[in-house]
C-alpha positions in Angstrom: 98.7 158.0 87.7 98.4 155.4 90.4 101.4 154.9 92.7 103.4 151.7 92.0 103.0 149.2 94.8 105.7 149.5 97.5 108.3 146.8 97.6 108.5 145.1 101.0 111.9 144.4 102.5 110.7 141.6 104.8 112.5 138.9 102.9 115.7 140.9 102.9 115.4 141.4 106.7 114.7 137.8 107.3 117.6 136.8 105.1 119.9 139.2 106.8 118.7 138.1 110.2 119.4 134.4 109.5 122.9 135.3 108.1 123.6 137.4 111.2 122.6 134.7 113.6 124.7 132.2 111.7 127.7 134.6 111.7 127.2 135.1 115.5 127.4 131.4 116.1 130.6 131.2 114.0 132.1 134.0 116.0 131.1 132.4 119.3 132.6 129.1 118.2 135.9 130.8 117.3 136.0 132.6 120.7 135.2 129.4 122.5 138.0 127.5 120.7 140.5 130.2 121.6 139.4 130.3 125.2 139.5 126.5 125.4 143.0 126.4 123.9 144.1 129.0 126.4 142.7 127.0 129.3 144.4 123.9 128.0 147.7 125.7 127.9 147.1 127.1 131.3 146.3 123.7 132.7 149.5 122.3 131.1 151.5 125.1 132.7 149.8 124.4 136.1 150.5 120.7 135.8 154.1 121.4 134.9 154.5 123.8 137.8 153.0 121.2 140.1 155.3 118.5 138.9 158.4 120.7 139.4 157.4 121.8 142.9 159.7 120.0 145.5 157.9 117.5 147.7 158.1 118.5 151.3 158.1 114.9 152.4 161.1 114.1 150.2 163.0 117.0 151.7 162.3 115.7 155.1 163.5 112.2 154.2 166.7 113.7 152.6 167.3 115.6 155.8 166.8 112.5 157.9 169.4 110.6 155.9 172.0 113.3 156.6 171.6 112.9 160.3 174.7 111.0 161.5 174.8 108.5 164.3 176.7 109.7 167.4 179.4 108.1 169.5 177.5 109.0 172.7 180.1 109.7 175.3 180.4 112.6 177.8 181.5 115.9 176.2 181.8 117.5 179.7 184.4 114.9 180.7 186.4 115.5 177.5 186.3 119.3 177.9 187.5 119.0 181.5 190.4 116.8 180.5 191.4 119.1 177.7 191.2 122.1 180.0 193.5 120.3 182.5 196.0 120.1 179.6 196.0 123.9 179.2 193.3 124.4 176.6 191.7 127.9 176.6 188.3 127.7 174.9 187.1 130.0 172.2 183.9 128.1 171.6 182.0 126.0 174.1 178.8 124.4 172.9 178.3 127.0 170.2 175.2 126.1 168.0 175.9 126.1 164.3 173.6 125.3 161.4 174.2 124.4 157.8 171.4 124.1 155.3 170.4 120.5 154.7 172.2 119.2 157.8 171.3 118.8 161.4 172.3 121.6 163.7 175.4 120.9 165.8 177.2 122.1 169.0 180.9 123.0 168.6 183.8 123.3 170.9 187.2 124.8 169.9 190.2 125.8 172.0 194.0 126.1 172.0 196.8 125.2 174.4 199.8 127.4 173.7 203.3 126.4 174.5 204.9 127.8 177.7 207.6 129.5 175.6 208.3 130.3 172.0 208.8 127.0 170.0 207.4 124.9 172.8 204.7 122.3 171.8 201.2 123.6 171.4 197.9 122.0 170.2 194.3 122.8 169.4 191.3 120.7 170.4 187.9 120.5 168.7 184.7 118.6 169.2 181.3 118.5 167.4 178.1 117.0 169.0 174.5 116.9 168.0 172.1 119.2 169.9 171.6 116.4 172.5 175.4 116.5 173.1 176.0 113.1 171.6 179.6 113.2 170.2 180.0 113.2 166.4 183.7 113.9 166.2 186.8 114.8 168.3 190.2 116.1 167.1 193.5 117.4 168.3 196.3 119.0 166.2 199.8 119.5 167.6 202.8 121.6 166.5 206.3 122.0 167.7 206.6 118.4 168.9 210.2 117.8 170.1 212.5 115.2 168.4 212.8 111.8 169.8 210.1 109.8 171.5 207.0 112.1 171.6 205.8 110.6 174.9 203.9 113.8 175.9 202.1 113.9 172.6 201.2 110.2 172.9 199.5 111.1 176.2 197.7 114.1 174.8 196.4 112.2 171.8 195.3 109.3 174.0 193.3 111.7 176.2 191.9 113.4 173.1 190.1 110.1 172.2 189.5 108.3 175.5 188.6 111.1 177.9 185.2 111.4 176.3 184.2 107.8 177.4 182.8 107.1 174.0 180.2 104.3 173.7 181.5 101.0 172.5 185.1 102.1 172.0 187.9 100.0 173.5 190.0 102.5 175.3 192.9 100.0 175.9 193.0 99.2 172.2 193.0 102.9 171.3 195.8 103.6 173.8 198.0 100.8 172.5 197.5 101.8 168.9 198.5 105.4 169.5 201.6 104.4 171.7 202.7 102.1 168.8 201.9 104.2 165.8 202.8 107.8 166.7 206.5 107.2 167.6 206.9 105.1 164.5 205.3 107.8 162.3 206.8 110.9 163.8 210.1 112.3 162.4 209.9 110.4 159.1 210.2 112.1 155.7 207.0 113.3 154.1 203.5 112.9 155.5 202.5 109.7 157.2 198.9 108.6 157.7 197.4 105.7 159.7 193.7 104.7 160.3 192.1 102.5 162.9 188.6 101.1 162.2 186.5 100.6 165.3 183.2 99.5 163.8 181.1 102.5 164.5 184.0 104.9 164.4 187.3 105.6 162.6 190.5 107.1 164.1 192.8 108.9 161.7 196.3 110.0 162.7 198.9 111.8 160.5 202.3 113.4 161.0 204.4 115.8 158.9 207.5 117.6 160.2 207.1 118.6 163.8 203.3 118.4 163.6 200.8 115.7 164.2 197.0 115.3 164.2 194.4 112.8 165.4 190.7 112.6 165.0 187.8 110.2 165.6 184.5 110.4 163.8 181.3 108.4 163.8 180.5 106.3 160.7 
């Protein structure tokens, strides 16, 4: 008997081939969508990270704002005067740095009483790195009762010996001579301030102790 004609599978192959190509495009489309979404998220994260990154210029401006003006003056003259009053220095021009603030030079010393219970005091100063004075201070203890004339002289020198720019030394001297005797020996803590435009003097007393300081504004 004659063999039946063979069935050709060309149509099936062509049909399968078209379906395969279509499916391939669908798969590619899905992959492209996933990748695109990932890139979008990555860009969002990058943008977010950029927006949260501190601006270096802003930091520099902030630092500039923290830089205090100085009272000028002559720190060497002040140190010499405090030394003549018996101060022994622990720090002289020591450089110190605090994050976010300008570096400073610091002085600190103590004048101990000649005997137990005798008056003593400490002196401190802070300047910028160009030795422009930012603050001066003196703290005294063991001040004798009565008119503290010696302490008036020490406190006056503590402010005026530095020859600060634009500070009226005569006004400062008169203010200390008037205020310190009136404050000392009274009950509780007494505080007085003197505004000098570019600087403020603060003085306080409590018991047999007293302190004075001047700082730039």
